SEPAMAR-64851 format. One line per field, with one value per residue (C-alpha): residue in three letters; x, y, z; residue number from 1. Coordinates in nm, 3 decimals, decimal comma, always signed. Layout:
N
rest: ALA;... .
c1: X;... .
c2: Y;... .
c3: Z;... .
nr: NUM;... .
END
This chain:
71
rest: MET;PRO;VAL;VAL;PRO;LEU;PRO;ALA;ARG;ILE;VAL;VAL;THR;TRP;LEU;ALA;ILE;PHE;PRO;LEU;ALA;ALA;LEU;VAL;GLN;THR;LEU;LEU;HIS;PRO;LEU;THR;ALA;ASP;TRP;PRO;PRO;LEU;LEU;ALA;THR;ALA;ALA;THR;LEU;THR;LEU;VAL;VAL;PRO;ASN;ALA;LEU;ILE;TRP;ALA;VAL;PRO;LEU;LEU;THR;LYS;LEU;TYR;LEU;ARG;ALA;PHE;ALA;ARG;ALA .
c1: +14,008;+13,920;+14,173;+14,158;+14,204;+14,544;+14,368;+14,149;+14,390;+14,570;+14,285;+14,171;+14,569;+14,554;+14,277;+14,377;+14,705;+14,607;+14,341;+14,595;+14,855;+14,687;+14,586;+14,961;+15,065;+14,832;+14,851;+15,261;+15,264;+15,295;+15,609;+15,761;+15,721;+16,010;+16,248;+16,439;+16,128;+16,234;+16,262;+15,970;+15,827;+15,998;+15,783;+15,521;+15,551;+15,611;+15,335;+15,131;+15,287;+15,215;+14,819;+14,759;+14,889;+14,782;+14,417;+14,342;+14,427;+14,269;+13,966;+13,930;+13,964;+13,701;+13,443;+13,603;+13,532;+13,152;+13,086;+13,168;+13,212;+13,025;+12,783 .
c2: +5,467;+5,056;+4,890;+4,605;+4,238;+4,081;+3,902;+4,143;+4,366;+4,096;+4,075;+4,429;+4,466;+4,185;+4,354;+4,673;+4,564;+4,304;+4,451;+4,746;+4,571;+4,398;+4,720;+4,880;+4,586;+4,541;+4,927;+4,886;+4,611;+4,721;+5,015;+4,696;+4,432;+4,388;+4,498;+4,243;+4,113;+4,253;+4,581;+4,487;+4,446;+4,731;+4,991;+4,870;+4,826;+5,189;+5,297;+5,046;+5,086;+5,441;+5,399;+5,107;+5,278;+5,640;+5,572;+5,181;+5,071;+5,349;+5,353;+4,915;+4,954;+5,231;+5,027;+4,761;+4,908;+5,021;+4,691;+4,488;+4,741;+4,698;+4,909 .
c3: -8,286;-8,202;-8,223;-8,533;-8,466;-8,654;-8,838;-8,960;-9,033;-9,247;-9,459;-9,461;-9,586;-9,869;-9,960;-9,971;-10,192;-10,381;-10,661;-10,645;-10,743;-11,051;-11,111;-11,127;-11,317;-11,604;-11,674;-11,653;-11,880;-12,166;-12,075;-11,823;-12,008;-12,134;-11,816;-11,570;-11,345;-11,035;-11,187;-11,341;-10,981;-10,808;-11,014;-10,975;-10,556;-10,559;-10,713;-10,502;-10,180;-10,094;-10,221;-9,969;-9,715;-9,743;-9,857;-9,935;-9,567;-9,427;-9,612;-9,542;-9,186;-9,181;-9,370;-9,154;-8,857;-8,973;-8,983;-8,746;-8,469;-8,120;-8,048 .
nr: 1;2;3;4;5;6;7;8;9;10;11;12;13;14;15;16;17;18;19;20;21;22;23;24;25;26;27;28;29;30;31;32;33;34;35;36;37;38;39;40;41;42;43;44;45;46;47;48;49;50;51;52;53;54;55;56;57;58;59;60;61;62;63;64;65;66;67;68;69;70;71 .
END
C-alpha cells in the first residue's frame, strides 16, 4: 500500500473524527446532558475512536489514495 504523506494523514484523520464526534455527541446529549463534561466527553470518545480507527480512517485513506495516487 502506498504511503500517505503526514499532512494528508492528519487531514484524513480529522475528517474522520470530527463528523463522528459531532454526530455521537448530538445523539448522546439527551442521555449525557446532566453528566459532568469529562464523563460526557469520555462517553463520546469511547464510541468515536474505535469507529474512526476501524472504518472511517481506512475508508477515507482509500478514497484519498484513489483520488491522489500517481499512475
